[in-house]
DSSP file (Angstrom, degrees, kcal/mol; ACC not computed):
  #  RESIDUE AA STRUCTURE BP1 BP2  ACC     N-H-->O    O-->H-N    N-H-->O    O-->H-N    TCO  KAPPA ALPHA  PHI   PSI    X-CA   Y-CA   Z-CA
    1    1 A M              0   0    0      0, 0.0     3,-0.0     0, 0.0     0, 0.0   0.000 360.0 360.0 360.0 135.1  -18.0  -33.9   -7.6
    2    2 A K        -     0   0    0      1,-0.1     2,-0.1    47,-0.0     0, 0.0  -0.532 360.0-111.8 -73.9 136.4  -19.4  -30.3   -7.3
    3    3 A P        +     0   0    0      0, 0.0     2,-0.3     0, 0.0    46,-0.1  -0.460  45.1 173.9 -66.5 139.5  -17.0  -27.6   -8.1
    4    4 A A        -     0   0    0     44,-0.2    44,-0.5    -2,-0.1     2,-0.2  -0.993  33.9-106.4-147.0 149.8  -15.9  -25.5   -5.1
    5    5 A W        +     0   0    0     -2,-0.3     2,-0.3    42,-0.1    42,-0.2  -0.509  45.0 166.6 -72.2 141.5  -13.5  -22.7   -4.3
    6    6 A R  E     -A   46   0A   0     40,-2.2    40,-3.1    -2,-0.2     2,-0.3  -0.983  37.8-101.7-152.0 162.4  -10.4  -23.7   -2.4
    7    7 A E  E     -A   45   0A   0     -2,-0.3     2,-0.3    38,-0.2    38,-0.2  -0.682  39.5-177.9 -86.0 136.1   -7.0  -22.4   -1.4
    8    8 A Y  E     -A   44   0A   0     36,-2.7    36,-1.3    -2,-0.3     2,-0.2  -0.905  26.5-125.0-125.5 155.7   -3.9  -23.6   -3.3
    9    9 A T     >  -     0   0    0     -2,-0.3     4,-2.3    34,-0.1     5,-0.2  -0.609  37.1-109.8 -84.9 164.2   -0.2  -23.0   -3.1
   10   10 A M  H  > S+     0   0    0     32,-0.3     4,-2.7    -2,-0.2     5,-0.2   0.880 121.1  54.2 -63.9 -35.9    1.3  -21.8   -6.4
   11   11 A A  H  > S+     0   0    0      2,-0.2     4,-2.2     1,-0.2    -1,-0.2   0.905 109.2  47.7 -63.8 -41.1    3.1  -25.2   -6.7
   12   12 A Q  H  > S+     0   0    0      2,-0.2     4,-2.2     1,-0.2    -2,-0.2   0.906 112.2  49.7 -64.8 -41.4   -0.3  -27.0   -6.4
   13   13 A W  H  X S+     0   0    0     -4,-2.3     4,-1.8     2,-0.2    -2,-0.2   0.928 111.4  48.4 -64.2 -44.6   -1.9  -24.7   -8.9
   14   14 A D  H  X>S+     0   0    0     -4,-2.7     5,-3.3     1,-0.2     4,-0.5   0.906 110.4  51.5 -61.9 -40.8    0.9  -25.3  -11.4
   15   15 A S  H ><5S+     0   0    0     -4,-2.2     3,-1.0     1,-0.2    -1,-0.2   0.905 108.9  50.9 -61.3 -41.7    0.7  -29.0  -10.9
   16   16 A L  H 3<5S+     0   0    0     -4,-2.2    -1,-0.2     1,-0.2    -2,-0.2   0.836 111.4  49.1 -62.0 -33.9   -3.1  -28.9  -11.5
   17   17 A C  H 3<5S-     0   0    0     -4,-1.8    -1,-0.2    -5,-0.1    -2,-0.2   0.457 121.7-106.3 -87.2  -2.2   -2.3  -26.9  -14.7
   18   18 A G  T <<5S+     0   0    0     -3,-1.0     2,-0.3    -4,-0.5    -3,-0.2   0.683  78.8 128.5  85.7  18.4    0.3  -29.4  -15.9
   19   19 A V  S   <S-     0   0    0     -5,-3.3    -1,-0.3    -6,-0.2    -2,-0.1  -0.814  70.4 -96.1-105.8 147.3    3.3  -27.1  -15.2
   20   20 A S    >   -     0   0    0     -2,-0.3     3,-0.9     1,-0.2    -5,-0.1  -0.427  25.2-149.4 -62.3 126.7    6.3  -28.3  -13.1
   21   21 A P  G >  S+     0   0    0      0, 0.0     3,-1.2     0, 0.0    -1,-0.2   0.504  82.1  89.1 -76.1  -0.9    5.8  -27.2   -9.5
   22   22 A D  G 3   +     0   0    0      1,-0.2     4,-0.1   -11,-0.1    -2,-0.1   0.513  67.6  78.8 -73.6  -3.8    9.6  -26.9   -9.1
   23   23 A L  G <  S+     0   0    0     -3,-0.9    -1,-0.2   -12,-0.1    -3,-0.0   0.574  85.1  71.4 -79.5  -9.2    9.5  -23.3  -10.3
   24   24 A H  S <  S-     0   0    0     -3,-1.2    17,-0.1     1,-0.1     2,-0.0  -0.805  92.6 -96.5-115.1 149.2    8.4  -22.0   -6.9
   25   25 A P        -     0   0    0      0, 0.0     3,-0.2     0, 0.0   -14,-0.2  -0.325  27.2-142.1 -61.9 141.2   10.1  -21.7   -3.5
   26   26 A K  S    S+     0   0    0      1,-0.3     2,-0.4    -4,-0.1   -15,-0.1   0.967  83.9   4.3 -70.8 -54.3    9.4  -24.6   -1.2
   27   27 A A  S    S+     0   0    0      2,-0.0     2,-0.4     0, 0.0    -1,-0.3  -0.943  76.2 161.7-137.9 114.1    9.2  -22.7    2.1
   28   28 A A        -     0   0    0     -2,-0.4     2,-0.7    -3,-0.2     4,-0.1  -0.993  36.5-130.8-134.7 139.0    9.4  -18.9    2.2
   29   29 A D  S    S-     0   0    0     -2,-0.4     2,-0.1     2,-0.1    -2,-0.0  -0.793  81.6 -13.3 -85.0 120.1    8.4  -16.4    4.7
   30   30 A G  S    S-     0   0    0     -2,-0.7     2,-0.3     2,-0.1    -2,-0.1  -0.275 107.9 -38.1  82.3-172.6    6.4  -13.8    3.0
   31   31 A F        -     0   0    0     29,-0.2     2,-0.5    -2,-0.1    -2,-0.1  -0.662  50.9-143.0 -92.3 144.3    6.0  -13.3   -0.8
   32   32 A V        -     0   0    0     -2,-0.3     8,-2.8    -4,-0.1     9,-0.6  -0.932  12.5-166.0-110.9 123.4    9.0  -13.7   -3.1
   33   33 A F  B     -F   39   0B   0     -2,-0.5     6,-0.2     6,-0.3    51,-0.1  -0.918  15.5-136.1-108.2 133.0    9.2  -11.4   -6.1
   34   34 A N    >   -     0   0    0      4,-2.6     3,-2.1    -2,-0.5    -1,-0.0  -0.069  40.5 -81.9 -76.9-175.6   11.6  -12.2   -8.9
   35   35 A A  T 3  S+     0   0    0      1,-0.3    -1,-0.1     2,-0.1    -2,-0.0   0.705 130.7  54.3 -62.5 -19.7   14.0   -9.8  -10.7
   36   36 A H  T 3  S-     0   0    0      2,-0.2    -1,-0.3    49,-0.0     3,-0.1   0.385 120.2-106.0 -96.0   3.1   11.1   -8.6  -12.9
   37   37 A G  S <  S+     0   0    0     -3,-2.1    48,-3.2     1,-0.3     2,-0.5   0.646  75.1 137.2  84.3  15.1    8.9   -7.8   -9.9
   38   38 A V  B     -G   84   0C   0     46,-0.2    -4,-2.6    47,-0.1     2,-0.3  -0.832  56.4-123.7 -98.8 130.3    6.5  -10.7  -10.4
   39   39 A C  B     -F   33   0B   0     44,-2.8    -6,-0.3    -2,-0.5    22,-0.0  -0.566  22.3-171.4 -72.3 127.4    5.4  -12.7   -7.3
   40   40 A I  S    S+     0   0    0     -8,-2.8    -1,-0.1    -2,-0.3    -7,-0.1   0.423  80.5  40.1-101.6   0.0    6.4  -16.3   -7.8
   41   41 A N  S    S+     0   0    0     -9,-0.6    -1,-0.2   -17,-0.1     3,-0.1  -0.260  77.8 159.0-140.3  53.8    4.5  -17.6   -4.7
   42   42 A P        -     0   0    0      0, 0.0   -32,-0.3     0, 0.0     2,-0.2  -0.211  49.7 -95.8 -71.4 165.6    1.2  -15.8   -4.5
   43   43 A H  E     - B   0  58A   0     15,-2.8    15,-2.0   -34,-0.1     2,-0.5  -0.601  42.7-151.4 -72.5 144.1   -1.8  -17.0   -2.6
   44   44 A V  E     -AB   8  57A   0    -36,-1.3   -36,-2.7    -2,-0.2     2,-0.6  -0.977  17.9-170.7-127.2 122.0   -4.2  -18.8   -4.9
   45   45 A L  E     -AB   7  56A   0     11,-2.4    11,-2.8    -2,-0.5     2,-0.3  -0.954  32.3-177.7-103.2 114.9   -8.0  -19.0   -4.6
   46   46 A G  E     -AB   6  55A   0    -40,-3.1   -40,-2.2    -2,-0.6     2,-0.4  -0.829  33.6-168.8-127.9 158.0   -9.0  -21.5   -7.2
   47   47 A L  E     + B   0  54A   0      7,-2.2     7,-2.7    -2,-0.3     2,-0.4  -0.975  19.7 171.8-138.0 119.5  -11.9  -23.3   -8.8
   48   48 A A  E     + B   0  53A   0    -44,-0.5     2,-0.3    -2,-0.4   -44,-0.2  -0.976  20.9 103.9-139.1 124.3  -11.1  -26.2  -11.1
   49   49 A A  E >   + B   0  52A   0      3,-2.4     3,-2.5    -2,-0.4   -47,-0.0  -0.945  59.3  36.2-178.2 164.9  -13.6  -28.7  -12.7
   50   50 A R  T 3  S-     0   0    0      1,-0.3     3,-0.1    -2,-0.3    76,-0.0   0.703 126.5 -55.8  55.2  26.5  -15.4  -29.6  -15.9
   51   51 A G  T 3  S+     0   0    0      1,-0.3     2,-0.3    23,-0.1    -1,-0.3   0.563 120.6  88.0  84.1   6.9  -12.4  -28.8  -18.1
   52   52 A W  E <   -B   49   0A   0     -3,-2.5    -3,-2.4    22,-0.1     2,-0.3  -0.934  51.5-169.8-133.8 161.0  -12.1  -25.2  -16.9
   53   53 A R  E     -BC  48  73A   0     20,-2.6    20,-3.0    -2,-0.3     2,-0.4  -0.997  10.1-163.7-150.2 148.2  -10.3  -23.4  -14.1
   54   54 A I  E     -BC  47  72A   0     -7,-2.7    -7,-2.2    -2,-0.3     2,-0.5  -0.989  11.4-174.8-131.4 122.6  -10.2  -20.0  -12.5
   55   55 A G  E     -BC  46  71A   0     16,-2.8    16,-2.4    -2,-0.4     2,-0.6  -0.977  10.7-158.3-119.5 129.5   -7.3  -19.0  -10.2
   56   56 A I  E     -BC  45  70A   0    -11,-2.8   -11,-2.4    -2,-0.5     2,-0.4  -0.933  14.4-160.1-107.0 115.9   -7.3  -15.7   -8.3
   57   57 A F  E     +BC  44  69A   0     12,-2.2    12,-2.0    -2,-0.6     2,-0.4  -0.814  13.0 175.4-101.1 133.3   -3.7  -14.7   -7.4
   58   58 A T  E     +BC  43  68A   0    -15,-2.0   -15,-2.8    -2,-0.4     2,-0.3  -0.996   4.3 171.0-136.7 143.4   -2.9  -12.2   -4.6
   59   59 A A  E     - C   0  67A   0      8,-2.1     8,-2.8    -2,-0.4     2,-0.5  -0.985  32.6-122.0-150.0 139.5    0.3  -11.1   -3.1
   60   60 A Q  E     - C   0  66A   0     -2,-0.3     6,-0.2     6,-0.2   -29,-0.2  -0.724  31.4-141.3 -84.7 125.5    1.2   -8.3   -0.6
   61   61 A T    >   -     0   0    0      4,-3.2     3,-2.2    -2,-0.5    24,-0.1  -0.320  28.2-101.1 -80.1 165.2    3.7   -5.9   -2.1
   62   62 A P  T 3  S+     0   0    0      0, 0.0    -1,-0.1     0, 0.0    24,-0.1   0.769 123.6  60.4 -57.5 -24.3    6.5   -4.3   -0.2
   63   63 A S  T 3  S-     0   0    0     22,-0.3     3,-0.1     2,-0.1    23,-0.0   0.557 119.8-110.0 -80.2  -6.9    4.3   -1.1    0.1
   64   64 A G  S <  S+     0   0    0     -3,-2.2     2,-0.1     1,-0.4    -1,-0.0   0.284  78.6 123.4  97.5 -10.5    1.6   -3.1    1.9
   65   65 A L        -     0   0    0     -5,-0.1    -4,-3.2     1,-0.1     2,-0.7  -0.433  65.1-116.0 -80.0 159.7   -1.0   -3.1   -0.8
   66   66 A W  E     -CD  60  91A   0     25,-3.3    25,-1.9    -6,-0.2    -6,-0.2  -0.872  26.7-158.2-101.4 111.4   -2.4   -6.3   -2.2
   67   67 A S  E     -CD  59  90A   0     -8,-2.8    -8,-2.1    -2,-0.7     2,-0.3  -0.567  16.5-171.3 -82.0 149.9   -1.5   -6.9   -5.9
   68   68 A H  E     +C   58   0A   0     21,-1.4     2,-0.3   -10,-0.2   -10,-0.2  -0.983  18.6 155.7-146.9 155.6   -3.8   -9.2   -7.8
   69   69 A C  E     -C   57   0A   0    -12,-2.0   -12,-2.2    -2,-0.3     2,-0.3  -0.890  23.6-129.1-159.9-172.9   -4.2  -11.1  -11.1
   70   70 A R  E     -C   56   0A   0     -2,-0.3    11,-1.1   -14,-0.2     2,-0.4  -0.956  11.8-147.7-148.8 162.0   -5.9  -14.1  -12.5
   71   71 A D  E     +CE  55  80A   0    -16,-2.4   -16,-2.8    -2,-0.3     2,-0.6  -0.932  24.1 175.9-130.1 107.5   -5.7  -17.3  -14.5
   72   72 A I  E     +CE  54  79A   0      7,-3.5     7,-2.2    -2,-0.4     2,-0.5  -0.958   2.7 174.4-114.6 115.2   -8.9  -18.0  -16.3
   73   73 A T  E     +CE  53  78A   0    -20,-3.0   -20,-2.6    -2,-0.6     5,-0.2  -0.955   4.9 163.2-126.8 112.6   -8.8  -21.1  -18.6
   74   74 A L        -     0   0    0      3,-2.9     3,-0.4    -2,-0.5   -22,-0.1  -0.814  52.2-101.4-121.3 162.6  -11.9  -22.3  -20.3
   75   75 A P  S    S+     0   0    0      0, 0.0     3,-0.1     0, 0.0   -23,-0.1   0.802 120.6  21.5 -56.3 -29.3  -12.2  -24.7  -23.3
   76   76 A T  S    S+     0   0    0      1,-0.2     2,-0.3    44,-0.1    44,-0.1   0.423 128.8  24.8-120.6   0.8  -12.7  -21.8  -25.7
   77   77 A A        +     0   0    0     -3,-0.4    -3,-2.9     2,-0.0     2,-0.3  -0.987  57.6 161.0-158.6 160.5  -11.3  -18.7  -24.0
   78   78 A G  E     -E   73   0A   0     -2,-0.3     2,-0.3    -5,-0.2    -5,-0.2  -0.966  16.6-166.2-176.5 163.4   -8.8  -17.6  -21.4
   79   79 A V  E     -E   72   0A   0     -7,-2.2    -7,-3.5    -2,-0.3     2,-0.3  -0.965  17.6-179.3-156.1 147.1   -6.6  -15.0  -19.9
   80   80 A S  E     +E   71   0A   0     -2,-0.3     2,-0.3    -9,-0.2    -9,-0.3  -0.978  12.5 138.7-151.4 160.4   -3.7  -15.2  -17.4
   81   81 A G        -     0   0    0    -11,-1.1   -12,-0.1    -2,-0.3   -24,-0.1  -0.950  34.0-118.1 178.3 174.9   -1.1  -13.3  -15.4
   82   82 A L        -     0   0    0     -2,-0.3   -14,-0.1   -14,-0.1   -12,-0.1  -0.930  39.7 -89.2-130.2 155.9    0.7  -13.0  -12.0
   83   83 A P        -     0   0    0      0, 0.0   -44,-2.8     0, 0.0     2,-0.3  -0.357  39.0-145.9 -66.9 143.1    0.7  -10.2   -9.4
   84   84 A W  B >   -G   38   0C   0    -46,-0.2     3,-1.1   -16,-0.2   -46,-0.2  -0.775  17.5-133.1-105.9 150.4    3.5   -7.6   -9.7
   85   85 A C  T 3  S+     0   0    0    -48,-3.2   -22,-0.3    -2,-0.3   -47,-0.1   0.655 103.2  74.3 -74.8 -13.6    5.2   -5.8   -6.9
   86   86 A L  T 3  S-     0   0    0    -49,-0.4    -1,-0.2   -25,-0.1     4,-0.1   0.577 101.6-133.3 -74.0  -8.0    4.6   -2.6   -8.8
   87   87 A A    <   +     0   0    0     -3,-1.1     3,-0.3     2,-0.1    -2,-0.1   0.924  43.6 164.1  56.3  50.2    1.0   -2.9   -7.7
   88   88 A L  S    S+     0   0    0      1,-0.3     2,-0.5    -4,-0.1    -1,-0.1   0.890  83.1  25.0 -62.4 -38.3   -0.5   -2.2  -11.1
   89   89 A H  S    S+     0   0    0     -5,-0.2   -21,-1.4   -21,-0.1     2,-0.3  -0.968  93.8 156.7-122.9 110.9   -3.7   -3.6   -9.7
   90   90 A A  E     -D   67   0A   0     -2,-0.5     2,-0.3    -3,-0.3   -23,-0.2  -0.986  22.3-173.5-144.0 149.3   -3.8   -3.2   -5.9
   91   91 A E  E     -D   66   0A   0    -25,-1.9   -25,-3.3    -2,-0.3     6,-0.0  -0.845  36.8-113.7-132.6 168.4   -6.2   -3.0   -3.0
   92   92 A S  S    S+     0   0    0     -2,-0.3     2,-0.3   -27,-0.2     3,-0.1   0.743  98.4  30.3 -79.3 -23.0   -5.9   -2.3    0.7
   93   93 A T  S  > S-     0   0    0    -27,-0.1     4,-1.8     1,-0.1     5,-0.1  -0.921  77.6-120.5-132.8 160.8   -6.9   -5.9    1.7
   94   94 A E  H  > S+     0   0    0     -2,-0.3     4,-2.5     1,-0.2     5,-0.2   0.894 113.7  54.5 -66.0 -39.3   -6.6   -9.3    0.3
   95   95 A D  H  > S+     0   0    0      1,-0.2     4,-2.5     2,-0.2    -1,-0.2   0.908 108.0  49.4 -61.8 -41.1  -10.4   -9.8    0.3
   96   96 A K  H  > S+     0   0    0      2,-0.2     4,-2.2     1,-0.2    -1,-0.2   0.888 110.7  50.8 -64.5 -38.1  -10.8   -6.6   -1.7
   97   97 A A  H  X S+     0   0    0     -4,-1.8     4,-1.9     2,-0.2    -2,-0.2   0.909 111.5  47.8 -64.3 -41.9   -8.2   -7.8   -4.2
   98   98 A R  H  X S+     0   0    0     -4,-2.5     4,-2.6     1,-0.2    -2,-0.2   0.902 109.8  52.2 -66.4 -40.5  -10.0  -11.1   -4.6
   99   99 A I  H  X S+     0   0    0     -4,-2.5     4,-2.4     1,-0.2    -2,-0.2   0.917 107.8  52.4 -61.5 -42.9  -13.3   -9.4   -5.1
  100  100 A A  H  X S+     0   0    0     -4,-2.2     4,-1.8     1,-0.2    -1,-0.2   0.911 112.6  44.7 -59.7 -42.9  -11.8   -7.2   -7.9
  101  101 A E  H  X S+     0   0    0     -4,-1.9     4,-2.7     2,-0.2    -1,-0.2   0.876 111.4  52.4 -70.8 -37.0  -10.5  -10.3   -9.7
  102  102 A L  H  X S+     0   0    0     -4,-2.6     4,-2.4     2,-0.2    -2,-0.2   0.883 108.7  50.9 -65.7 -37.3  -13.8  -12.2   -9.2
  103  103 A E  H  X S+     0   0    0     -4,-2.4     4,-2.2     2,-0.2    -1,-0.2   0.894 110.4  49.7 -65.2 -38.9  -15.7   -9.3  -10.7
  104  104 A F  H  X S+     0   0    0     -4,-1.8     4,-2.7     2,-0.2    -2,-0.2   0.937 110.6  50.3 -61.6 -45.8  -13.2   -9.3  -13.6
  105  105 A A  H  X S+     0   0    0     -4,-2.7     4,-2.7     1,-0.2    -2,-0.2   0.898 109.7  50.4 -60.8 -41.5  -13.8  -13.1  -14.0
  106  106 A A  H  X S+     0   0    0     -4,-2.4     4,-2.6     2,-0.2    -1,-0.2   0.920 112.0  47.0 -63.1 -43.3  -17.6  -12.6  -14.0
  107  107 A A  H  X S+     0   0    0     -4,-2.2     4,-2.6     2,-0.2    -2,-0.2   0.896 112.3  50.9 -64.3 -39.6  -17.3   -9.9  -16.7
  108  108 A F  H  X S+     0   0    0     -4,-2.7     4,-2.6     2,-0.2    -2,-0.2   0.940 112.5  45.5 -62.5 -48.1  -15.0  -12.2  -18.7
  109  109 A V  H  X S+     0   0    0     -4,-2.7     4,-0.6     1,-0.2    13,-0.2   0.916 113.2  50.3 -63.2 -43.3  -17.4  -15.1  -18.5
  110  110 A A  H >< S+     0   0    0     -4,-2.6     3,-0.7    -5,-0.2     4,-0.3   0.917 112.2  47.8 -61.5 -43.1  -20.4  -12.9  -19.3
  111  111 A L  H >< S+     0   0    0     -4,-2.6     3,-1.3     1,-0.2    -2,-0.2   0.941 113.7  45.8 -62.5 -47.9  -18.6  -11.5  -22.4
  112  112 A Y  H 3< S+     0   0    0     -4,-2.6    10,-3.5     1,-0.3    -1,-0.2   0.419 105.2  61.5 -82.1   3.9  -17.5  -14.9  -23.7
  113  113 A S  T << S+     0   0    0     -3,-0.7     2,-1.1    -4,-0.6    -1,-0.3   0.388  75.7 104.3-102.3   1.6  -20.9  -16.4  -23.2
  114  114 A D    X>  -     0   0    0     -3,-1.3     3,-1.6    -4,-0.3     4,-1.4  -0.718  56.2-165.7 -84.3 100.5  -22.5  -14.0  -25.6
  115  115 A W  T 34 S+     0   0    0     -2,-1.1    -1,-0.2     1,-0.3    -4,-0.0   0.668  83.0  55.8 -64.4 -17.8  -23.0  -16.2  -28.7
  116  116 A D  T 34 S+     0   0    0      1,-0.1    -1,-0.3    -3,-0.1    -2,-0.0   0.640 112.4  38.8 -88.6 -15.0  -23.6  -13.2  -30.9
  117  117 A K  T <4 S+     0   0    0     -3,-1.6     2,-0.3    -6,-0.2    -2,-0.2   0.639 107.3  54.9-114.1 -17.1  -20.4  -11.3  -30.2
  118  118 A V     <  -     0   0    0     -4,-1.4    -1,-0.1     1,-0.1    -6,-0.0  -0.905  63.7-141.1-123.7 150.7  -17.6  -13.8  -29.9
  119  119 A S  S    S+     0   0    0     -2,-0.3    -1,-0.1     1,-0.3    -4,-0.0   0.797 100.1  34.1 -79.1 -28.5  -16.4  -16.5  -32.3
  120  120 A C  S    S-     0   0    0    -44,-0.1    -1,-0.3     2,-0.0   -44,-0.1  -0.670  85.7-172.8-125.7  76.2  -15.6  -19.2  -29.7
  121  121 A P        -     0   0    0      0, 0.0     2,-0.3     0, 0.0    -8,-0.2  -0.233  26.7-111.8 -74.4 159.2  -18.3  -18.7  -26.9
  122  122 A I        -     0   0    0    -10,-3.5    -7,-0.1   -13,-0.2   -48,-0.0  -0.637  46.6 -97.2 -78.8 142.6  -18.5  -20.5  -23.6
  123  123 A S     >  -     0   0    0     -2,-0.3     4,-2.7     1,-0.1     5,-0.2  -0.306  26.9-123.9 -61.7 148.0  -21.4  -22.8  -23.4
  124  124 A R  H  > S+     0   0    0      1,-0.2     4,-2.5     2,-0.2     5,-0.2   0.868 111.3  54.4 -62.5 -36.1  -24.4  -21.3  -21.7
  125  125 A R  H  > S+     0   0    0      2,-0.2     4,-2.2     1,-0.2    -1,-0.2   0.948 111.4  43.3 -63.0 -49.2  -24.5  -24.2  -19.1
  126  126 A D  H  > S+     0   0    0      1,-0.2     4,-2.9     2,-0.2     5,-0.2   0.907 113.4  52.5 -63.0 -41.5  -20.9  -23.6  -18.1
  127  127 A A  H  X S+     0   0    0     -4,-2.7     4,-2.8     1,-0.2     5,-0.2   0.916 109.1  49.4 -61.7 -43.2  -21.4  -19.8  -18.1
  128  128 A D  H  X S+     0   0    0     -4,-2.5     4,-2.0     2,-0.2    -1,-0.2   0.922 113.4  46.3 -62.0 -44.1  -24.4  -20.2  -15.7
  129  129 A I  H  X S+     0   0    0     -4,-2.2     4,-2.4     2,-0.2    -2,-0.2   0.941 115.0  46.8 -63.1 -48.0  -22.5  -22.5  -13.4
  130  130 A L  H  X S+     0   0    0     -4,-2.9     4,-2.9     1,-0.2     5,-0.2   0.923 111.9  49.4 -62.2 -45.9  -19.4  -20.2  -13.4
  131  131 A L  H  X S+     0   0    0     -4,-2.8     4,-2.5    -5,-0.2    -1,-0.2   0.876 111.8  49.7 -63.6 -36.8  -21.4  -17.0  -12.8
  132  132 A R  H  X S+     0   0    0     -4,-2.0     4,-1.9    -5,-0.2    -1,-0.2   0.925 113.8  45.3 -66.3 -44.1  -23.3  -18.6   -9.9
  133  133 A L  H  X S+     0   0    0     -4,-2.4     4,-1.9     2,-0.2    -2,-0.2   0.901 115.1  47.6 -65.8 -41.4  -20.0  -19.8   -8.3
  134  134 A I  H  X S+     0   0    0     -4,-2.9     4,-2.5     2,-0.2    -2,-0.2   0.938 112.6  47.7 -66.1 -46.9  -18.3  -16.5   -8.8
  135  135 A S  H  X S+     0   0    0     -4,-2.5     4,-2.3    -5,-0.2    -1,-0.2   0.862 110.4  53.5 -65.6 -33.5  -21.2  -14.4   -7.4
  136  136 A G  H  X S+     0   0    0     -4,-1.9     4,-1.9     2,-0.2    -1,-0.2   0.901 110.4  46.4 -64.5 -41.0  -21.5  -16.8   -4.4
  137  137 A K  H  X S+     0   0    0     -4,-1.9     4,-2.6     2,-0.2    -2,-0.2   0.891 110.9  52.2 -69.7 -38.8  -17.8  -16.3   -3.6
  138  138 A I  H  X S+     0   0    0     -4,-2.5     4,-2.9     1,-0.2     5,-0.2   0.939 109.8  49.4 -60.1 -46.1  -18.1  -12.5   -4.1
  139  139 A A  H  X S+     0   0    0     -4,-2.3     4,-1.9     1,-0.2    -1,-0.2   0.896 111.0  50.3 -60.7 -40.3  -21.0  -12.4   -1.6
  140  140 A E  H  X S+     0   0    0     -4,-1.9     4,-1.0     2,-0.2    -1,-0.2   0.929 113.8  43.8 -63.4 -45.5  -19.0  -14.5    0.9
  141  141 A L  H  X S+     0   0    0     -4,-2.6     4,-0.6     1,-0.2     3,-0.3   0.886 112.3  52.4 -68.8 -38.7  -16.0  -12.2    0.7
  142  142 A E  H >X S+     0   0    0     -4,-2.9     3,-1.0     1,-0.2     4,-0.7   0.861 103.3  58.6 -65.5 -34.7  -18.1   -9.0    0.8
  143  143 A A  H >< S+     0   0    0     -4,-1.9     3,-0.6     1,-0.3    -1,-0.2   0.844 102.1  54.4 -63.1 -32.3  -19.9  -10.3    4.0
  144  144 A R  H 3< S+     0   0    0     -4,-1.0    -1,-0.3    -3,-0.3    -2,-0.2   0.680 101.6  60.6 -73.7 -16.5  -16.5  -10.5    5.7
  145  145 A Q  H << S+     0   0    0     -3,-1.0    -1,-0.2    -4,-0.6    -2,-0.2   0.669  80.0 103.7 -82.6 -18.4  -15.9   -6.8    4.8
  146  146 A L  S << S-     0   0    0     -4,-0.7     2,-0.1    -3,-0.6    -3,-0.0  -0.416  77.1-116.5 -69.7 136.9  -18.9   -5.5    6.7
  147  147 A P        -     0   0    0      0, 0.0     2,-0.6     0, 0.0    -1,-0.1  -0.400  18.8-133.9 -71.2 149.6  -18.1   -3.9   10.1
  148  148 A V        -     0   0    0     -2,-0.1     2,-0.4     2,-0.0     0, 0.0  -0.928  19.6-152.8-104.8 121.0  -19.3   -5.5   13.3
  149  149 A F        -     0   0    0     -2,-0.6     2,-0.4     2,-0.0     0, 0.0  -0.753   6.4-161.2 -97.0 140.3  -20.8   -3.0   15.7
  150  150 A T        -     0   0    0     -2,-0.4     2,-0.6     0, 0.0    -2,-0.0  -0.977  19.3-127.0-122.8 131.9  -20.8   -3.6   19.4
  151  151 A Q        -     0   0    0     -2,-0.4     2,-0.3     1,-0.0    -2,-0.0  -0.668  30.5-159.0 -76.7 120.9  -23.1   -1.8   21.9
  152  152 A L        -     0   0    0     -2,-0.6     2,-0.4     2,-0.0    -1,-0.0  -0.730   4.1-143.9-101.1 152.2  -20.9   -0.3   24.6
  153  153 A S        -     0   0    0     -2,-0.3     3,-0.1     1,-0.1    -2,-0.0  -0.935   8.6-156.1-116.7 137.6  -22.0    0.6   28.0
  154  154 A L  S    S+     0   0    0     -2,-0.4     2,-0.4     1,-0.1    -1,-0.1   0.805  84.5  34.6 -78.2 -29.4  -20.8    3.6   30.0
  155  155 A F              0   0    0      1,-0.1    -1,-0.1     0, 0.0     0, 0.0  -0.942 360.0 360.0-128.0 147.4  -21.7    2.1   33.3
  156  156 A D              0   0    0     -2,-0.4    -1,-0.1    -3,-0.1    -2,-0.0   0.465 360.0 360.0 -80.2 360.0  -21.7   -1.5   34.6
């Protein structure tokens, strides 16, 4: 099966990662932040296949900004976190937040595929596949950011 991006709930993502999905609210209107300001039910844009996974987490903070973070798990490298209500990393739209995280993921994959600089590199084959999938998703999200112009007429 070809790897493809898809939307997950946090419970589905945790289940995919081998974590109990019972940690997240079943049905909640809006985003739920715990006592430490961490969103426990963010939106998840995920890619999982071939022994690796990339999850892009986004949540709208009470201030209206979109906080974002990521879960990158590869056989030889990884980094993870969840969005904060403090908006340490925040954008004005969810698509912009996702693009920022996808750019981080691309930089992470590029760094860890450099066989001369890291002790446990990502295979070149996996890195090529991941970078192609990430850049394709960035292009898709950026295309949605472009304004649509309409020719208006003063007279009928």
